[in-house]
N, C-alpha and C positions, 0 to 999 in steps of 0.2 A: 779328108775323111777322118772322122773321129776315132775309128778303130785302127790301132797300130798293130802291125804283125812283127813278131820277134823271132821268126824261124831262124834267121841268120845267127842270132845270139845262141840259140840252142844248138845249131849245127856246129858253131865254133866250140862251145863247151863240150860237145860230144866228139869233136874231131872227126866229123862225118862230112862227106861231100853231098852236094845236091843230088847228084846221080845215084849215089848209094841210098840216100833217103827215099828218093822216088821209087827205086826198085823195091825196097823193103816195105814201103807203104802200098805199092801197087798202083801208082799213078804215073803219068808221063812226066819227064823232066820239064816239059813246056808248061803243063798245068801246074806243077809245083812252083815254077818261076812266076806264073801269074799270081798265085796265092802269096808267095814270099814277097813279091814286090808291091803288094797292096792293090793290085788291079782287079782282084776277084770281087764279084758282086755278092757272092754267097759261098758258103762251105758246108758240105754235108757233115752231119754229126758223125757218120761212119768214117769219113776221111779225117776229121779232127781226132776221133778216138784212135785211129791207126797211127796218126802222127804222134800222139801222146804215148802210145804203147811203144813205138820204136825209139822215141827220144827219151822215154822214161821221165815224163814230166806231166804237169797238169795243164788244162786248157788255158788257164791264166798265165802260164809261162810263155805261151805263144801269142795270145791276144790281150790287148789292153786298150782301154778307152782313154782318149785325150780330148780335152775340151777344144772346140774350134775357136779360132780367133774371130771375134766379131768386131767389125770396124766401129770405132768410136767408143770402145769400152776400155 
């Protein structure tokens, strides 16, 4: 998937656990794990805003685009 998720990076910078972040954002640890591990198909803007508020960061600190490897290029 060309969108990379850097929640782990921000958690480490903030010295925060996944459980604490999930509690403060108001989502389950399981749903946060799905998002964090790049298995989510979508994210609500409200959830993204809550993550940014709790982690004191911008959406671009959590999400980034990576070009997909195309065979033969």
